[in-house]
C-alpha positions as CSV (number, residue, x, y, z in Angstrom):
1,M,25.0,9.9,36.1
2,I,22.6,12.9,33.8
3,M,19.0,11.7,34.9
4,N,16.5,12.5,31.4
5,I,13.4,14.8,33.2
6,Y,11.9,15.3,30.0
7,S,9.6,12.7,29.0
8,V,6.2,13.1,26.6
9,P,3.5,10.6,26.4
10,K,3.6,7.7,24.5
11,Y,1.7,8.3,20.9
12,F,1.0,6.4,17.6
13,N,4.2,6.6,15.6
14,T,4.4,7.6,11.9
15,A,7.5,8.0,11.1
16,G,10.4,6.2,11.6
17,P,11.3,2.5,13.8
18,S,9.0,2.8,16.7
19,R,10.8,2.8,19.8
20,D,8.8,1.6,23.3
21,D,9.4,4.2,25.4
22,M,8.2,6.9,23.1
23,H,5.0,4.8,20.6
24,Y,2.4,2.4,21.4
25,T,4.0,-0.8,20.0
26,L,3.6,-4.2,19.6
27,D,6.2,-6.7,19.9
28,P,7.7,-6.7,16.4
29,L,9.0,-10.3,16.6
30,R,6.0,-11.5,16.5
31,R,4.7,-10.4,13.1
32,I,8.2,-12.5,11.8
33,N,8.8,-16.4,11.8
34,Y,11.5,-15.8,13.8
35,E,12.0,-19.5,14.8
36,E,12.1,-19.6,11.1
37,I,14.6,-17.0,10.7
38,S,17.0,-18.6,13.5
39,F,17.0,-21.7,11.9
40,L,18.3,-20.1,8.6
41,I,20.8,-18.6,10.5
42,D,22.2,-21.5,11.9
43,Q,22.7,-23.2,9.2
44,Q,24.6,-20.2,7.8
45,K,21.9,-19.5,4.6
46,Y,21.9,-15.7,3.1
47,F,17.9,-15.1,2.4
48,V,15.5,-12.1,2.2
49,L,13.1,-10.4,3.6
50,H,10.8,-8.2,1.8
51,A,7.7,-5.8,3.1
52,P,6.0,-2.7,1.4
53,R,7.1,0.6,2.7
54,Q,6.3,1.6,6.1
55,T,5.3,-2.0,7.1
56,G,7.6,-1.9,10.3
57,K,10.3,-3.8,8.7
58,T,12.7,-1.5,10.6
59,T,11.4,-2.2,13.9
60,S,11.9,-5.9,13.4
61,L,15.3,-6.1,12.3
62,L,16.4,-3.8,15.2
63,A,14.3,-6.7,17.5
64,M,16.3,-9.4,15.5
65,V,19.8,-7.8,15.9
66,K,18.9,-7.5,19.5
67,K,17.6,-10.6,21.0
68,I,20.5,-12.1,18.3
69,N,23.0,-10.8,20.4
70,E,21.7,-11.5,23.4
71,E,21.6,-14.7,23.0
72,G,25.1,-14.8,22.7
73,R,25.9,-17.7,19.5
74,F,26.6,-15.0,17.0
75,R,27.8,-11.4,16.9
76,C,25.2,-9.7,14.8
77,V,25.3,-6.1,12.9
78,Y,22.6,-3.8,11.3
79,I,23.3,-1.3,8.3
80,N,20.8,0.5,6.1
81,L,22.4,1.0,2.3
82,E,20.1,4.1,1.8
83,P,22.6,7.1,2.3
84,A,24.3,5.0,-0.5
85,Q,21.8,6.0,-3.0
86,T,22.6,9.6,-4.3
87,E,25.4,7.6,-5.8
88,R,23.7,5.6,-8.2
89,N,26.1,4.6,-10.6
90,N,29.4,5.9,-8.7
91,I,30.6,2.5,-7.4
92,S,33.8,4.3,-5.9
93,G,31.7,6.6,-4.1
94,A,28.5,4.4,-2.7
95,I,30.9,1.8,-1.5
96,R,32.8,4.2,0.2
97,I,30.0,5.4,2.4
98,I,28.8,1.7,2.6
99,V,31.8,0.8,4.6
100,D,31.8,3.7,6.6
101,V,28.1,2.8,7.7
102,L,29.3,-0.9,8.5
103,A,32.5,0.5,10.5
104,R,30.0,2.7,12.3
105,Q,27.1,0.2,13.4
106,A,29.9,-2.3,14.0
107,K,31.0,0.4,16.9
108,F,27.6,0.9,17.8
109,F,26.1,-2.8,17.8
110,L,29.4,-4.7,18.8
111,G,31.1,-1.8,20.7
112,D,34.5,-3.6,17.4
113,S,35.7,0.2,16.2
114,G,38.9,-1.7,14.7
115,L,37.1,-1.6,11.1
116,L,36.1,2.4,11.8
117,E,40.1,2.6,12.9
118,T,41.3,0.6,9.6
119,M,38.7,1.7,7.2
120,N,40.8,4.6,5.1
121,G,43.2,1.7,4.4
122,I,41.0,-0.6,3.5
123,L,39.0,2.3,0.5
124,E,42.9,3.0,-0.5
125,T,43.7,-1.0,-0.9
126,S,40.7,-2.4,-2.1
127,G,38.7,0.2,-4.6
128,N,35.6,-0.8,-5.5
129,V,35.4,-4.2,-3.8
130,A,36.3,-2.6,-0.3
131,F,33.0,-3.7,1.6
132,G,33.8,-7.5,0.6
133,V,37.0,-6.7,2.3
134,A,35.7,-5.0,5.4
135,L,33.3,-8.2,5.9
136,A,36.0,-10.0,6.2
137,F,38.0,-8.2,8.4
138,L,34.7,-8.0,10.7
139,S,34.2,-11.4,10.6
140,E,37.9,-12.2,11.6
141,R,37.7,-10.2,14.6
142,D,36.1,-12.8,16.6
143,P,35.4,-16.4,16.6
144,K,31.9,-15.7,16.8
145,P,29.9,-16.2,13.8
146,L,29.0,-12.7,12.2
147,V,25.5,-12.0,11.0
148,L,24.6,-9.1,8.7
149,F,20.9,-7.4,8.1
150,I,21.2,-5.3,5.2
151,D,18.6,-2.8,5.1
152,E,17.0,-0.8,2.1
153,I,19.2,-3.1,-0.4
154,D,16.8,-2.1,-2.8
155,S,17.9,2.0,-2.7
156,L,20.4,1.1,-5.0
157,I,20.4,1.0,-8.4
158,G,22.2,-0.3,-11.8
159,D,26.1,-0.8,-11.4
160,T,26.1,0.2,-7.0
161,L,23.5,-2.1,-6.5
162,V,25.3,-5.1,-8.9
163,S,28.7,-4.5,-6.9
164,V,27.3,-5.3,-3.8
165,L,25.3,-8.8,-4.6
166,R,28.0,-10.1,-6.4
167,Q,30.9,-9.1,-3.8
168,L,28.6,-10.9,-1.0
169,R,28.3,-13.6,-3.4
170,A,32.1,-13.8,-3.5
171,G,32.8,-14.5,0.3
172,Y,29.9,-16.9,0.4
173,A,32.0,-19.9,-0.2
174,D,34.9,-17.9,2.8
175,R,31.8,-17.9,5.8
176,P,31.8,-18.3,8.3
177,G,35.8,-17.7,9.6
178,R,36.4,-15.1,7.0
179,F,33.1,-13.8,5.7
180,P,29.5,-13.3,7.6
181,A,27.9,-16.5,8.7
182,S,24.3,-15.4,7.6
183,V,23.2,-12.3,5.6
184,I,19.6,-11.0,5.3
185,L,19.1,-8.6,2.7
186,C,15.5,-6.4,3.6
187,G,13.9,-4.6,1.2
188,V,10.6,-3.8,-0.4
189,R,11.0,-6.5,-3.3
190,D,12.1,-10.5,-3.7
191,I,15.4,-9.7,-5.2
192,L,14.3,-12.4,-7.6
193,D,12.0,-9.1,-8.8
194,Y,14.9,-6.6,-9.5
195,R,15.7,-5.7,-12.8
196,I,18.8,-3.7,-12.2
197,H,20.0,-1.2,-15.8
198,T,23.7,-1.0,-15.6
199,S,25.4,1.9,-17.0
200,E,26.1,0.6,-20.3
201,G,22.7,-0.9,-20.5
202,E,22.7,-4.1,-19.8
203,I,19.5,-5.7,-18.2
204,I,20.4,-8.0,-14.8
205,T,18.3,-9.6,-12.8
206,G,18.8,-9.7,-9.0
207,G,18.9,-13.6,-8.9
208,S,21.5,-13.9,-11.1
209,C,23.7,-11.3,-9.3
210,F,23.0,-13.4,-6.1
211,N,22.4,-16.9,-6.2
212,V,23.1,-18.2,-3.0
213,K,19.9,-16.9,-1.8
214,A,17.8,-19.5,0.4
215,K,14.8,-18.8,1.0
216,S,12.3,-15.6,0.5
217,L,10.3,-14.7,3.8
218,R,7.8,-11.8,3.9
219,L,7.0,-9.4,7.3
220,G,3.3,-9.9,7.8
221,D,0.6,-7.4,8.7
222,F,-1.5,-6.7,11.7
223,T,-4.6,-8.8,12.7
224,I,-7.5,-7.2,14.1
225,D,-6.7,-8.7,17.4
226,D,-3.2,-6.8,16.9
227,I,-5.2,-3.7,16.3
228,R,-7.4,-4.1,19.1
229,E,-4.2,-4.6,21.3
230,L,-2.6,-1.8,19.6
231,Y,-5.5,1.0,20.4
232,L,-5.8,0.0,24.3
233,Q,-2.3,0.5,24.3
234,H,-4.0,4.6,24.5
235,T,-7.2,3.5,26.7
236,E,-4.9,2.2,29.4
237,A,-2.3,5.2,28.8
238,T,-5.2,8.1,29.0
239,G,-8.4,6.6,29.8
240,Q,-10.0,7.5,26.2
241,V,-12.2,4.8,24.5
242,F,-12.1,3.3,21.3
243,H,-15.8,1.6,20.7
244,E,-15.6,-1.7,19.9
245,N,-17.2,-0.9,15.9
246,V,-13.7,0.8,15.5
247,F,-11.9,-2.2,15.2
248,P,-13.5,-3.4,12.4
249,M,-13.3,-0.4,10.6
250,V,-10.0,-0.1,11.2
251,W,-9.5,-3.5,9.8
252,N,-11.6,-3.0,6.3
253,L,-9.9,0.6,5.8
254,T,-6.3,-0.9,6.4
255,R,-6.4,-4.3,6.4
256,G,-3.6,-4.2,9.4
257,Q,-1.3,-1.7,7.4
258,P,1.2,-0.6,10.1
259,W,1.2,2.9,8.9
260,L,-2.6,3.0,8.3
261,V,-3.2,1.5,11.5
262,N,-1.0,4.0,13.3
263,A,-1.7,6.9,11.2
264,L,-5.3,6.7,12.0
265,A,-5.4,6.5,15.6
266,Y,-2.9,9.8,15.8
267,E,-5.5,11.5,13.3
268,A,-8.1,10.7,15.3
269,T,-6.6,11.0,18.5
270,H,-4.0,14.2,18.6
271,E,-5.1,15.8,15.0
272,M,-8.5,16.4,15.3
273,L,-9.7,18.6,17.9
274,E,-12.4,16.7,19.5
275,G,-10.0,13.6,19.9
276,R,-7.5,15.5,21.9
277,D,-10.1,15.6,24.7
278,R,-9.3,12.0,26.1
279,G,-13.1,12.0,27.6
280,V,-14.7,12.0,24.4
281,P,-14.5,8.5,22.9
282,I,-13.5,8.1,19.6
283,T,-16.1,6.6,17.7
284,A,-16.7,4.8,14.2
285,D,-17.4,7.8,12.5
286,K,-15.0,9.6,14.2
287,M,-12.3,7.4,12.5
288,E,-13.9,7.3,9.1
289,E,-13.8,11.2,9.2
290,A,-9.6,10.4,10.0
291,A,-9.6,8.1,7.2
292,N,-11.0,10.6,4.6
293,R,-8.6,14.2,6.5
294,L,-5.5,11.6,5.7
295,I,-6.8,10.5,2.2
296,I,-7.0,14.8,1.5
297,S,-4.2,15.5,3.2
298,R,-1.9,13.2,0.8
299,V,0.3,12.6,3.7
300,T,3.5,11.7,2.9
301,H,3.3,7.4,2.9
302,L,-0.3,7.8,0.3
303,D,1.5,10.3,-1.9
304,Q,5.0,8.0,-2.2
305,L,2.6,4.7,-3.0
306,T,0.3,6.5,-5.5
307,D,3.5,7.6,-7.4
308,K,4.0,4.3,-8.4
309,L,0.6,4.5,-10.2
310,K,2.7,6.3,-12.8
311,E,5.2,3.3,-13.4
312,S,4.2,1.0,-16.5
313,R,4.5,-2.3,-15.0
314,V,2.0,-1.0,-11.9
315,Q,-0.4,1.2,-14.5
316,S,-1.0,-2.7,-16.6
317,V,-2.1,-4.1,-13.2
318,I,-4.1,-1.7,-11.4
319,E,-5.6,-0.6,-15.0
320,S,-6.9,-3.8,-15.7
321,I,-8.0,-3.9,-12.0
322,L,-10.1,-0.6,-12.3
323,A,-11.3,-1.3,-15.3
324,G,-13.0,-4.2,-14.3
325,E,-13.3,-6.4,-17.0
326,N,-12.4,-10.2,-18.3
327,W,-9.8,-8.7,-20.8
328,T,-8.4,-11.0,-23.4
329,Y,-4.8,-9.0,-22.7
330,K,-3.7,-10.3,-19.2
331,P,-1.0,-8.6,-17.0
332,K,2.6,-10.5,-16.4
333,P,2.5,-12.5,-13.4
334,D,5.8,-11.0,-12.6
335,D,4.5,-7.2,-12.8
336,I,1.7,-8.6,-10.7
337,E,3.5,-9.9,-7.9
338,Y,5.6,-6.9,-8.1
339,V,2.5,-4.7,-7.6
340,I,1.6,-7.2,-4.5
341,D,4.9,-6.5,-3.2
342,L,4.6,-2.8,-2.9
343,G,1.5,-3.5,-1.0
344,L,-1.3,-2.1,-3.7
345,L,-2.7,-5.6,-4.1
346,R,-3.4,-8.4,-2.2
347,R,-4.3,-12.0,-3.0
348,E,-8.0,-12.1,-1.6
349,D,-10.5,-15.8,-1.0
350,Q,-13.6,-15.6,-2.8
351,A,-15.8,-18.4,-4.1
352,Q,-14.4,-18.5,-7.4
353,G,-10.4,-19.0,-5.7
354,K,-8.3,-16.7,-4.6
355,A,-9.2,-12.8,-6.3
356,L,-6.9,-10.2,-6.9
357,V,-8.1,-7.0,-5.0
358,I,-6.6,-3.3,-4.4
359,S,-5.2,-3.7,-0.7
360,N,-7.4,-1.7,1.9
361,D,-10.2,0.4,1.4
362,I,-8.1,3.5,2.1
363,Y,-6.3,3.1,-1.4
364,K,-9.3,1.7,-3.1
365,E,-10.2,5.5,-2.6
366,I,-7.2,7.3,-3.0
367,I,-6.0,5.2,-6.5
368,P,-9.3,6.5,-8.3
369,R,-9.0,10.3,-6.9
370,E,-4.8,10.2,-7.7
371,L,-6.2,9.6,-11.1
372,T,-8.7,11.7,-11.5
373,S,-7.5,14.9,-9.8
374,V,-7.2,17.0,-12.8
375,M,-11.0,16.1,-13.4
376,Q,-11.8,16.6,-10.0
377,D,-10.1,20.0,-9.8
378,N,-12.3,21.2,-13.0
379,M,-15.3,19.9,-11.4
380,A,-14.8,22.0,-8.6
381,G,-15.2,25.4,-10.2
382,R,-18.5,24.5,-10.7
383,P,-21.9,25.9,-8.5
384,A,-21.2,24.3,-4.8
385,Q,-24.6,23.9,-4.3
386,L,-25.7,20.1,-3.8
387,W,-28.2,20.4,-6.5
388,Y,-28.7,17.1,-6.5
389,V,-30.3,16.8,-2.9
390,N,-33.7,16.5,-2.0
391,E,-35.8,18.6,0.3
392,D,-35.6,15.9,2.9
393,G,-32.5,15.7,2.2
394,T,-31.7,12.6,0.3
395,I,-29.6,12.5,-3.1
396,D,-31.7,12.7,-5.8
397,M,-29.3,9.7,-8.0
398,D,-31.3,10.0,-10.8
399,K,-30.1,13.3,-11.3
400,L,-27.2,12.9,-10.4
401,L,-26.7,9.9,-13.1
402,R,-29.1,11.9,-16.0
403,E,-26.4,15.0,-15.7
404,F,-23.3,12.2,-15.8
405,Q,-25.5,10.6,-19.3
406,Q,-24.6,15.0,-20.7
407,F,-21.8,15.1,-19.2
408,F,-20.3,12.2,-20.6
409,R,-21.9,12.7,-23.7
410,E,-20.5,16.4,-24.2
411,N,-16.7,15.9,-22.4
412,S,-15.6,11.9,-22.5
413,E,-13.8,12.1,-26.2
414,S,-11.1,15.4,-24.9
415,W,-11.2,13.9,-21.0
416,L,-10.7,9.9,-22.0
417,E,-7.6,11.4,-24.5
418,R,-5.9,12.7,-21.0
419,F,-6.0,9.5,-19.1
420,D,-3.2,7.2,-18.6
421,Y,-5.6,4.6,-17.8
422,K,-7.4,5.0,-21.0
423,E,-8.9,1.7,-20.8
424,A,-10.6,1.8,-17.3
425,G,-11.5,6.1,-18.5
426,F,-15.1,5.5,-18.2
427,Q,-15.2,4.1,-14.9
428,L,-12.4,6.8,-13.7
429,L,-14.5,9.8,-15.1
430,L,-17.9,8.6,-13.5
431,Q,-16.5,8.1,-10.0
432,A,-14.4,11.6,-10.8
433,F,-18.3,13.2,-11.8
434,L,-19.4,11.3,-8.4
435,H,-16.7,12.6,-5.8
436,R,-18.8,15.7,-5.7
437,I,-21.4,13.6,-3.4
438,V,-17.5,12.7,-1.1
439,N,-17.1,16.6,-1.3
440,G,-20.3,17.1,-0.3
441,G,-20.2,14.8,3.0
442,G,-21.4,11.5,1.7
443,Y,-19.3,8.3,1.4
444,I,-18.6,6.3,-1.6
445,D,-17.3,2.5,-1.3
446,R,-15.8,0.9,-4.0
447,E,-15.2,-3.4,-4.7
448,Y,-13.0,-4.1,-8.0
449,A,-11.0,-7.5,-8.8
450,L,-9.0,-8.8,-11.5
451,G,-11.2,-10.1,-13.9
452,R,-14.2,-9.8,-11.7
453,G,-16.4,-8.6,-15.0
454,R,-17.8,-5.4,-13.2
455,V,-17.3,-2.2,-11.1
456,D,-18.9,-2.1,-7.6
457,L,-19.8,1.8,-6.0
458,L,-21.8,1.4,-2.9
459,V,-23.0,5.5,-2.0
460,R,-23.6,6.2,1.4
461,W,-25.6,9.2,2.6
462,R,-26.2,10.4,5.9
463,Y,-29.2,12.4,5.8
464,P,-30.7,15.5,7.1
465,K,-27.7,16.7,7.9
466,D,-28.6,19.2,10.4
467,A,-29.6,16.4,12.9
468,P,-27.1,14.6,15.1
469,V,-24.9,12.2,14.3
470,G,-26.5,9.6,16.3
471,I,-30.6,10.0,14.9
472,R,-29.1,10.7,10.6
473,K,-30.9,8.2,8.5
474,E,-28.3,6.4,6.3
475,Q,-28.7,6.3,2.1
476,R,-27.6,3.6,0.6
477,I,-27.5,3.1,-3.2
478,V,-25.8,1.2,-5.9
479,V,-24.2,1.7,-8.8
480,E,-22.5,-1.1,-10.9
481,L,-20.3,0.0,-14.2
482,K,-20.3,-2.8,-16.8
483,T,-18.5,-2.1,-20.4
484,I,-19.5,-3.4,-24.2
485,R,-15.9,-3.7,-25.6
486,A,-16.0,-3.6,-29.5
487,K,-14.7,-7.1,-28.6
488,G,-16.2,-9.0,-26.2
489,A,-19.8,-10.4,-25.0
490,G,-22.4,-9.6,-26.6
491,A,-24.5,-6.6,-25.4
492,E,-27.4,-9.0,-24.1
493,K,-24.8,-11.3,-22.3
494,I,-23.5,-8.1,-20.3
495,L,-27.1,-6.2,-19.7
496,S,-28.3,-9.9,-18.0
497,D,-25.0,-10.4,-16.0
498,G,-24.8,-6.9,-15.2
499,L,-28.5,-7.1,-14.1
500,E,-27.5,-10.5,-12.0
501,Q,-24.6,-9.0,-10.3
502,T,-26.1,-5.4,-9.7
503,A,-29.0,-7.3,-7.4
504,R,-26.3,-9.7,-5.9
505,Y,-24.4,-6.6,-4.7
506,A,-28.1,-4.6,-3.6
507,A,-28.7,-7.2,-1.4
508,A,-25.6,-7.7,0.3
509,T,-25.2,-4.2,1.2
510,D,-28.8,-3.6,1.5
511,A,-29.3,-1.3,-0.8
512,S,-32.1,0.9,-1.0
513,A,-32.1,1.6,-4.7
514,S,-29.5,-0.3,-7.5
515,H,-28.7,1.4,-10.8
516,L,-26.7,-0.4,-13.4
517,M,-24.4,1.6,-16.4
518,I,-23.5,0.4,-19.2
519,C,-20.5,2.2,-21.2
520,D,-21.1,0.8,-24.9
521,E,-17.9,1.2,-26.9
522,R,-19.1,0.6,-29.9
523,P,-17.7,2.2,-33.0
524,E,-21.0,1.8,-34.9
525,R,-23.1,2.9,-32.3
526,S,-24.7,6.8,-32.9
527,W,-24.5,8.8,-28.9
528,D,-28.7,8.6,-29.5
529,E,-28.6,4.3,-29.5
530,K,-26.1,5.3,-26.3
531,I,-27.9,7.2,-24.1
532,Y,-30.9,5.6,-22.6
533,R,-32.5,4.9,-19.4
534,S,-35.1,1.7,-18.7
535,E,-36.1,0.0,-15.6
536,E,-35.7,-3.5,-15.3
537,C,-36.4,-6.0,-12.4
538,S,-33.7,-9.2,-11.3
539,N,-34.2,-11.2,-8.3
540,G,-37.0,-9.3,-7.4
541,R,-35.3,-6.0,-7.3
542,E,-36.0,-2.7,-9.2
543,I,-33.2,-1.8,-11.0
544,V,-32.0,1.3,-13.7
545,V,-30.0,1.0,-16.2
546,W,-28.2,3.6,-17.7
547,G,-26.5,3.3,-21.3
548,V,-23.5,5.9,-22.4
């Protein structure tokens, strides 16, 4: 027997399915309702399991396949259809790849090489319906019913996807003896949300191609207890400690998104030089630095996510949230569900009911950065000195916002025309301008939700810069953004609501200073009327109001 003498200490996984022998992992079956899935399989149902990318779908599917085969009542095979994506609308080419994948996986998971041996004959005689014929062949080879897990189903497009779905539907009546007893489709979205464009330009919904679907299930994210358990595996293995305040911070940064949870820990314990010393504890400051490093590096996961911002369906929803206003126009419910399925949004319990918010703090930071990247690059060419910092190391927010007023007056017309997200242009422009605070070592926490009526920014600045981390003070400044639309609530109501909201947010965040910036979009107003600074008071708090 050949011994594997090469071993590597475990680490946090950020690429591909997790493996117990290589990665810190949690039981993948506990993030899904395996009892319900088993119940559906027993009933010979066809159903959907969906979740955003890089959330552990494949790891969970492989764990289920292993468990089902070990239980022995069914034979279970897993296939991934991503290799067929390159064939696009070429049905025959895609079906050939899919049948080949099925044959090889049947040999791997079941030890059955029969399909592999007869595959070429099936492809020659059955043509574009060879996938259904191959499934029938595999189902008839053993009295145990066949269960099929199909991963990355939504990597297929157009005619190819229609063909696969219809072959599954056509064989449904022949289960379990002559077709899989149960089929689980896995992808980013629910199949009802598929909008399939055929080569003839026809639009077909996924539901019409696969109307035998019994149920749609969603894979859950990590809980804060899951995050603690995962990170403590590293502590147990290496002795390196995570401070207790790291866990709630990671929860807020990620909201349990599995890839982000792992990526933050990998960055803090492997990529950051200080973190490689196992005698150095991982603190909240180090984890915050790890988050900034991930954001700046635009790692693959974040880059793929921001690419979705270019889609019109995504823009209609995200633009509404970034603008922070109650518009007459509302995004379509289907578009909202689509953006939730992508992992960009989540529903959050608030006093007024369920609110749609950006999924986590890292995405809140990534999205406006991505949408204003050209502007930030342009501003980076300006003098680098921190002209907005006082002698004692604090931020002079008055100086910064007064400079923004002049910048907005001189540049808003040309810059806003460059934005795809024009309705949120003012909010994005100010955030891009304030990004110099982040470049200077500060932080901006962003709060926005669909129909919330405002955007809240919390500037956090630690000073003095040359003092040890443990004894620095933190300056906390609220900047709230409101817009007076050409058609909408009047200026007086916008101001009164804004003052109340700013005071409430300042109290909740323990801010030392509060600013309300109001963008006046009424075309009849001159710049001299729009640009002003005043000092107001609301609920015992002094608030500086800025007009642009």
